[in-house]
N, C-alpha and C positions, 0 to 999 in steps of 0.2 A: 533150154529153159530160159524164160524171160528174166531180164536182169532189174526190171523196175519193181520195187518194193510197194505193194498195195497195203495201205493201213486202215484199219477199221476200228471203231470206238464201239465197245458193247456196254451199254448202260444195264446193268443186272440189278433187278428189284426183287426183293424178298426177305427171307425165305417165306414161302407160303406152305401151309399144311394142305394136304390133298384135297380137302373139302372146301378150302378157302381160295382156290385158284380163281382169279378174276376172269370175267368174260372179257377176253382180250381180243385185239384185232389179229389179222392174219399175218404171216410172214414173221415168225419169231423164232429166236433160238431159246433153248431152255436147258437147264442143268437139274437133274434129280440127284439129291444127296441123300445119305442115310447109311445103314448097315446092310450087308448083303448076307449075313449069316450070324448065328448066334455067338460065334466066336469073334466076330468082328469087334475091335477094341474101341474104335471111334466112329463118329459119323464123317463120311468123305464123299466127295463126287463119285457118283455110280454111273450115269448115264447122261450123255449130252445129245441133244437132237435138235432138228428143225422141223418146223411145221407151216404149211401154208394154210391150215384151218384154224389156228388158235390152238393154245396150249391145253386149255381146258377140254376142248373137243377130242384133240389127239390123244390126251391121257386116258380117255375112256375107251379107247380102242381095245378090242380083245387081244390079249397076250401082249400088252405093252410091256416094255422092260422094266418100268417101274414097278411092276407087279412083283419082281425079283428082290425088291428092296424090303426089308422087314417093316410091317405096317406101322407101328409106332414111331418109326424113325424117319419116315419119308418127309422130305422138304423139296420145295421146287424153287429155283431161281429163274425168273423170266428175264430175257435180254432183248433189248431193241438195238439194232445195228445202225451206225451211220458211218459215212466216209466211203472212200473208195469210189466205185461206179456203180451203186446200189440203185436197182430200178425196181422197186416193190411192185409195181403194176404188172411186170413180166413174171412174177412168181418167184420162189425161193431157189429154184434148181440152178446149180452152176453160177451162183452168185456170191455176194457177200456172205449170205447165210451159210452156205456150203462151205466156202473157204474158210470162215471163222470156226465152223464146227470141225472140219479137218484139223485145223491148228490146235485148238482146244483139246480134242481127243487125243490127238497124237502127243502132244506135250503132257497131259495127264497120264496116260497109259505108259509111256516110255520112261518118263523121269519121276513120276510120283507113284507109280504102280496103283494107280486107281482108275475109275471109269471102265471097269472090267466087263461091264455089261455092253459096252460098244464093241461089236463084233465086225462091224464094217467101217470103213473111213478111218482106219487105224494107222495107215501110211502117211508119210510125210506129205504135206501139200504140193501140188504139182507146180506151183508158182511160189515166188518170194512173197510172203504175206506177214503183216503184223496185226497184233490186237492189243489195244488198250482196254482193260477191264476197270470199270468204275461201278462201285457198289452202293446201292441205296436202299433205304428201309422201304417198307410197303407204302408209306405216306409220301414217298418221293424225296425225303431228306437224305443227303448224302451221308454215308457212314464214314465215320473217322477211323474205324477199326473193322476188319473183316471178322465175321463169326467163324468159329472153329471148323464148321463143315466145309468151308471153302478157303480155308488157309493155304491149301496146296495150289490154288489157282492165283499166280502172281498178278500184279497190275499191268504188266508189260510182257509180251511174248512176241518174239521176232523169229521169223524162219527166213534165212538168207538164200535158201536153195541148198544148203550143206549142212547147216547146223541151227539149233535153236539158242537164242541168247534171251535172257529175262532180266527183270530188274532186281532178282534176288541176289543176295551176297555172292553166292557161288554160282558160277556159269553152268547152265545145263550142258 
């Protein structure tokens, strides 16, 4: 396993309602939040994905996992990734997008018991990787507080190859 930690920044914008998704550029990471059943007590991250076609187009796919989230509760956060050795022109496979997705999904499923709709990419990343999450409103203004539906996503997640460390008070 490589010992060099690759760190990315994800600038999350949102939340967007399903019908208000912007016509965005390609190569994005996205996070659907909401409730997955009538007995869910609160909105939380349900599915994280990456797309090379833009989130609006990807979300229209037949049988997309977002369809498992209760309709009135669906919200989408769209992330732009920077840092590391990102090459947008070569697509999103095996790049910052996938490494970031692996880390976010692994953390949320293992330590926060959410993102239950992610059935693949649930294992730990294959290389040491870190993510800085910065949250913005739809208009681009930086948020001073995270909305409740993404409180489980910390500002910093680091995977050193053996364990996850976050900026939360209690280590994961």
